[in-house]
C-alpha positions as CSV (number, residue, x, y, z in Angstrom):
1,M,6.6,-2.9,-26.0
2,R,5.4,-0.1,-23.7
3,K,6.1,-2.2,-20.6
4,K,9.7,-2.6,-21.8
5,L,9.9,1.1,-22.4
6,L,8.7,1.7,-18.8
7,W,11.4,-0.6,-17.5
8,I,14.1,1.2,-19.6
9,I,12.9,4.6,-18.3
10,L,12.8,3.3,-14.7
11,L,16.4,1.9,-15.0
12,L,17.6,5.2,-16.4
13,M,15.9,7.0,-13.5
14,L,17.5,4.6,-11.0
15,A,21.0,5.0,-12.7
16,D,20.6,8.8,-12.5
17,A,19.5,8.8,-8.9
18,L,22.3,6.4,-7.9
19,Y,24.9,8.5,-9.6
20,L,23.6,11.6,-7.8
21,Q,23.5,9.7,-4.5
22,F,26.8,7.9,-4.5
23,V,29.1,10.0,-6.8
24,V,27.9,13.7,-6.8
25,T,26.3,14.2,-3.4
26,P,29.0,12.7,-1.2
27,Y,31.7,14.8,-2.7
28,G,29.4,17.9,-2.8
29,S,30.7,18.9,-6.2
30,C,29.7,18.5,-9.8
31,T,31.3,19.2,-13.1
32,E,28.9,22.1,-13.6
33,K,28.6,25.1,-11.4
34,A,24.8,25.2,-11.7
35,C,24.6,21.6,-10.5
36,D,27.0,22.4,-7.6
37,T,24.7,25.3,-6.6
38,V,21.6,23.1,-6.5
39,I,23.4,20.2,-4.6
40,K,24.7,22.6,-1.9
41,S,21.4,24.5,-1.5
42,A,19.2,24.2,1.6
43,Y,16.5,22.5,-0.6
44,A,18.8,19.6,-1.5
45,K,18.3,17.9,1.9
46,P,14.7,18.2,3.0
47,F,14.0,16.3,6.2
48,G,17.7,15.8,6.6
49,F,18.4,13.4,3.8
50,P,19.4,14.1,0.2
51,L,16.8,14.2,-2.5
52,S,18.9,11.8,-4.6
53,L,18.2,9.2,-1.9
54,L,14.5,9.9,-2.4
55,G,15.0,9.3,-6.1
56,V,16.7,5.9,-5.5
57,I,13.9,4.9,-3.1
58,S,11.1,6.1,-5.4
59,S,12.7,4.2,-8.4
60,F,12.7,1.0,-6.4
61,V,9.2,1.5,-5.2
62,L,7.9,2.2,-8.8
63,G,9.8,-0.9,-10.0
64,Y,8.3,-3.1,-7.3
65,L,4.8,-1.7,-8.0
66,L,5.3,-2.2,-11.7
67,L,6.4,-5.8,-11.2
68,F,3.2,-6.8,-9.3
69,E,0.8,-4.5,-11.2
70,K,-1.6,-7.3,-12.1
71,N,-3.2,-7.0,-8.6
72,P,-5.9,-4.3,-8.8
73,L,-4.8,-2.7,-5.5
74,I,-1.2,-2.6,-6.6
75,K,-2.3,-1.1,-9.9
76,K,-4.2,1.7,-8.1
77,L,-1.1,2.3,-5.8
78,T,1.1,2.5,-8.9
79,S,-1.2,5.1,-10.4
80,Y,-1.0,7.2,-7.2
81,A,2.8,6.7,-7.0
82,V,3.2,8.0,-10.5
83,I,1.0,11.0,-9.8
84,L,3.0,11.7,-6.6
85,G,6.3,11.3,-8.6
86,V,5.1,13.9,-11.2
87,I,4.1,16.3,-8.5
88,G,7.5,15.9,-6.7
89,A,9.4,16.3,-10.0
90,S,7.4,19.4,-10.8
91,V,8.0,20.9,-7.3
92,F,11.8,20.2,-7.4
93,F,12.1,21.5,-11.0
94,F,10.4,24.8,-10.2
95,L,12.4,25.1,-7.0
96,Q,15.6,25.0,-9.1
97,I,14.3,27.4,-11.7
98,I,12.5,29.9,-9.5
99,I,14.0,29.8,-6.0
100,I,17.6,28.5,-6.4
101,K,17.9,30.0,-9.9
102,S,20.1,27.2,-11.1
103,L,19.5,24.0,-12.9
104,C,21.3,20.7,-12.1
105,V,21.5,18.7,-15.3
106,F,21.3,15.4,-13.4
107,C,18.2,16.5,-11.4
108,F,16.6,17.8,-14.6
109,V,17.2,14.4,-16.3
110,Y,15.5,12.6,-13.4
111,D,12.6,15.0,-13.5
112,Y,12.3,14.6,-17.3
113,L,12.4,10.9,-17.0
114,M,9.7,11.0,-14.4
115,F,7.4,12.9,-16.7
116,L,8.2,10.6,-19.5
117,F,7.5,7.6,-17.3
118,A,4.1,9.0,-16.4
119,I,3.2,9.7,-20.1
120,V,4.2,6.2,-21.1
121,Y,2.5,4.6,-18.1
122,Y,-0.8,6.3,-18.6
123,S,-0.8,5.7,-22.3
124,Y,-0.1,2.0,-21.5
125,Q,-3.0,2.0,-19.0
126,R,-5.3,3.6,-21.4
127,K,-4.4,1.0,-24.1
128,L,-5.1,-1.8,-21.5
129,S,-8.5,-0.3,-20.5
130,F,-9.4,0.1,-24.2
131,E,-8.6,-3.5,-24.9
132,D,-10.6,-4.6,-21.8
133,Q,-13.7,-2.8,-23.2
134,Q,-13.6,-4.7,-26.5
């Protein structure tokens, strides 16, 4: 059940990132002024590419890792990727709140889903490790 929930969360993350990448970002506008402020900020394109593209790529990477997680090396890489995703989501969330002083609802949804993914993933891993001990 938790594995299905992880896939649902991952698909929602991917849908959100794809919407940001191919609908909101190219037109540089959003229905909300706050979202528009975030998308047009200097922080929206670190290293010259949009953060929404990073969201799309990270969703695919997490999906790939989740698919082949039975391999111990892949399992460890998945754990590191989830930690990195939570750190990234935290940084981007606080950038919006503290520096940009505006909150994009689509960005917030992606960050929230990343946190939710991490919670479900680690509770799933804990359950598996508990079952292995018995």
